[in-house]
N, C-alpha and C positions, 0 to 999 in steps of 0.2 A: 502512439503519442511520441515515443522516443525517436522513431524514424523521422517524424515530422519535424521535431526539434532539431535533429541533426541536419536535415536538409535546409532548415531555416538558417541555422548558424553558418553553414557552408556558404550559402548565398550571401548572407550578411557580411561574411569575411571577405568574399570576393569584391563586393561593392565597396567596402571601406579599406581594402588592401591591408587587413590585419586579421590574425587568427584570434577568434574570441573564445573558443573552447579547446582545452587540451585533451590529450589522450587519457582514457581511463586507466586505472591501475591494472597490471597483469595479475590475475587471481588464479590460484591453484588449489585444487582439492588434492590433498596429499594421498599417496598410495600407502595403505597401512595393512599390517598383518597382526592378528591376535590369536592367542591360544586359549584365552579365557572366555567368560560369558559376556564381557563388555569390551568395547574398544572406543578410543577417542581419535577422531580424524581431524587434524588441524586444517584450517583454510588460511593460506598465506597470500600476501600481496607484495608486489614490487611497484615502484613509482606511485606510492601512496602519499601524495603531496597536497596539503591543504584540502583534504577531503572532508566534506561536511555531512554527507548522507549517502546511503546506498540501499538498494533493494536487490536481493539475490534469491535465486531458486535453483535447487538441485534435486535430481531424481536418483533413486536407487531401487534395488530389488527387495521388496518386503518379504519375499520367501526366504531370504538369507538373514536379514537384520531388521531391527526396528529402531528408528531415531527417537531418543527419549529426552535429550536435553541439548540446548545450544547456549554457550557462554561466550563472552567477549574475550579476546586475547589481552595480554598484559599491555597496559598503556593506551588502550583504545578509548576507554571512557565513553561518555555519552549515554544516550538511552537507546534501547532496542526492544523489538518484539519478534516473536517467532510463531509460526503456525505449523504444527506437526500432526494435525488431525487427519490428513489424507495419507493412507499407507503408501510409502514409497516417495513421498514428496516433502521437501524441507523449504520453507519460505522464511527469509530473514529480512527484517527492516531495521536500519540503524540510522541515527542522526546525532549531531552535536553542533555546537557553535561556541567559539569559532572553529574553523576546520582543523584537522589533525594531520600532521606529517609524521611518517614512521619510516624506519630504515628498510632497505630491501629485504624481502623474504620474511617480513614480520608476520606473526600469527595474529590475524584479526578476529577469527572465531574458532571455537572448538566445538565439534559435534560429537556427542556421545551416542553410541549405538549399543543395543543389546542383541545378543546372538539369538537367531531363530534356529538355524542349523548350520552345519559346516558348509563351506563353499565360498565363492567369490562373487561379489556384486560390484558392478561398475558404479561410480559416483559421478554423474554427468550434470553439466550445467544445462539449464533449460532457459532459452531466451527467445521469446516469441515477439520481440520488438519493444517490450517494456518490462518484462519480468526480471531482467538483470540490468542494473544501471548504477552509475556513480555520479555524484554532483559535487562541484567545488564551490557552490554558492546558490542562492535562491534562483531557480530556473535554469541554472547552467548544467545541463546534462552533458557529461563527457563522452567523447567519441570512443566507440568500442566495436567497430566493424573492420574486418570480418570477426565474428564471434570467436572463432577458433584461435585467433591471435591474441585474445584478451582473457579468455576463460579456458583453463586447462583442466581436463577431466582427471579423476583419480579412481581409486578402487579400494575395497576393503575385503580382506580374506580372513575368515574364521577357520583356523586350523583345527584338525581333529586327530587325536591319537586313536580314536575309535573308528572302525570301519564295519558298519552293520551289514550282516548277510545272514541268510538262512536257507534251508531247504525243507522239503516235505517228502515223506517216504511214499506218498501216492498222490499225484496231482490230478488223477481222474477217478476219484473214489465213488462208489455207489452212495446214495443217500444213507445217512445214519450209520456210516462206517467210520471207525476211528482213524484219523490221520495224525501221524506223529510229526510235529514240527521240530526241527533241530537248529539251534542257534549256532551260527558259524562266525560270529563277530570276533574280530581281533581287537586287542587293546584292553581286555579284562573289564568289561562293563560291570557295574554294580546293580543295575536295575534294567528291566525290560518292560516294554509296553507293546502288546500285540493288538491289532484291530483289523476289522474286515469291513468292506463296503456294504454288506448286507447283514441283516439282523438274525438270519436263520442259522446261527452258529451256537453250538453247545460245547462247553469245555468239559472234558471227561477226566476220570481217575484223580480227582482232587486238584487238577491244574486250573489255572485261570489266566486272565489276560496279562498278568504280571509274572507268569512263570517263565523261566528261561527256555524250557522245552515243552510247550503245551501240547496236550492231546485234544483234538477237536473233531466234532462230528458236524456235518452239514445236513440240515433237515429239509432243505429244498434244493432242487437241482439247478444247474446253471453255473455261471461264471462268478468267481470271487476274486477280488483284489485284496492282497495281504500287505499290511504295513507293520514293520517292526521299528520301534524307536528305542535305542539303547542310551544309557546315561552312566556317567561317573562324574565325580566332582570336577566341575569346570568344563565338562565336555558332554556332548551328545551327538548322535548321528542317526540317520533315518534310512531305511531301505524299503522301497515300495516295489512290489511285483504285481503289475496290472494283469488281471484275468489269469492269475497263476493257477487257481484251482477250477477245474470243470467237474462239478459233482453231478451224479445221476447215472442212470443206466443207459448206455449207448443203444440207440435203436428202439427205445421204448416211447410210444406215443402217449402223451397225456392230454392233448387237446386243450391245454390251459387257456389258450387265447382265441382260437377259431378252428375251422375245419380245413384251413389252408395247409397243405402238405409242406410247403417251403418256408413257413414261418418258424424260426428257430425256437421260440418259446413254447411251441406245441410239442416239443420233444423234451424228454426228462432231463437231458444234459445240455439243452439249448444248442444242439448241433444236428442239422439235417443229415441223416445218414447217407453214406455212399452206397454204391451198388453191391459191395461185398458184405453188407451188414445183414444180420438176422434180426428181423423186425417183430415187435410185439405191440399189438393194439390193446391197451389196457382197458379192462371193463370199467374202471373208475374214471375214464376220460370225461372231461366236461363237454367236448365236442368230438363227434366222429369225423374221421378224415374223409375227404372227397377228392378223387383224382379226376381231373378233366382230361379225357383222352384215354389212351390205352395204358395197361400196366402189365409188366411181365416179370414173373419170379424167375430169377436166374439172369436177368438183365438189369432191372431196376433195383432189385435187392436179391439177397441170396435165398432167404426163406421168410415166410410170413405166418405169424400165429395170431389168431383172434382169441383173446383171453376171455373166458366166461361168456358174458352176454354182449361182448363188444361187437361193433358194426363197422363196416368198411364199404365205401361206394366207389366203383370205377364205372364212369359213364361210357367208356369205350370197350375195347376187347380186353379180356383177362386171360392170361396164359400162364401155365406152369411148365417150365422147361425141364428137360431131363437133368437129374441131379439136384433139383430144387423141390421145395415142398410147401404145401398149405396145410395148416393144422388148426382145427377148432378144438379148444379145451372144454367148451360148454355149449350153450345154445345160442351162440352168436349168429350174426347174419352178414353175408356178403352180397351186395347189390351189384349186378353186372348189367351194363347197358348194351353191350355188344356180344361178340362170340366168346364162348368158353372153350379153351383148348388146353388139354392136359396131357403132358408127356412125362410127368414127374411123379411126385408122391403127394397123395391127397388123403388126409385124415379128417373125415367129415364130423366126427364127434356127434353131438346132438344139434349141430348147427344147420342153418338153412342157406341155400344159395337162391337168391331172388333175381329173376331175370326181368329187367325193367326197360322203360323207354318205348319209343314208337317205331324203331327200326327192326326188321327181321334179323334173327340171329340163329346160331347153331351151337350145339354141344358137340365138340370134336374130341374124339379119343385119338391120341397120337403116340409117338414113341416106337421103339423097336425092341422087343415086341410091343404091340399096341396095348396100352394100359386100359383097365376097366375103370370108368368113372363111377365110383361107389359113393353115392350121395346118401345123406340122411333124409333131409327134406329138400324138395324143390318147390319153389313158388314162382309162378309165372304171372307177372304183373304188367305185361306188355299191353299197350293200347293200340288196336288196329294193326298189329303185326304178328308174325308167326315165329315160333321157336322150333327149329328142326332138331329132332332127337334120334340120332342113329343108334346102332347097336353098341354093345359094351357099356351099357348104363344100368346101374342098379340103384333103386330108391328104397332104402330100408325103412324110411318113415312115411311122410305124407307128400303127395303131389297135389298142390293146390293151384288151380288155374283161375286167374282174374277174380280174386276174392272181392 
């Protein structure tokens, strides 16, 4: 609407050889600095001549401050209304009759902010064609383009003598292991507030979320973001460390989400282990892991333990390289769809190796000297295919064929 009116008045002026609308006042959001919990930012104007109404909109960062009140400057008078309901937005409407003339750099409005945290927020004018305007009479919208020549941005800085910081003595703890957090804040805070983005946190040894140096255990594995808010009279500061704690045992499969090896939440510490890791498939896993393709101990991991009754499926070839090992601690089961090759260490426990699938496969004893494949139980579940069993094989338990 304002753009339409501006174009209309320009055309009208050209036709009648006279200027009908004057320039709008130059309006400035003052740059302010505050050390307390509140601050007042003046809005000043120059060329404020016979002004009868205005509508103004400013934006700011609600993460730094909250606008709580708008008042008129000395001598402005008239009626006005404000809208502060949208975080980060200030809308001001003002009107009077007859128009008001004020000296250059007069304060026309004062905006009161309350501090959210220390830092600086820009205070910027927002003009989408009608959200900022001045009028010197009914229907007379004053010219204010380009916007940057009429509306000058400001800023507000809340200073802090506090600088929050902290550290932990163990950023990769096993679950249910105490972690000591140490407050490193400068500025002598009088209170502390600790929080985490997940609820599986227990405070230990009489500490709590308001302790200066809390002791914490994480009852579930994975990543934790830690936030510390410190306070003293008239000041506060916040330190956030995203994904700072990675709790859980590295290399332990929990299968909490699926059977997919590459899904992070299937691992106790939410981290898919690298080739150097020693892996444990927990017997309490919700899903058993499945590898599509081949798997090699000594290449894909360092060693593998099947805990208790845990199971593991490799639908391709399975191999144990020299220096690596496979360990059954109970009656677990390893399903192998391709060849079995062993040149390393194999502790069969009470476990079973199940040969599955529809392709022919072999049990291969390798290494130098050649190792003996000392199985507990062998189960052959192949359909329409053979399993070749050479020498150097011992079956201490049962050999079950196509049950």
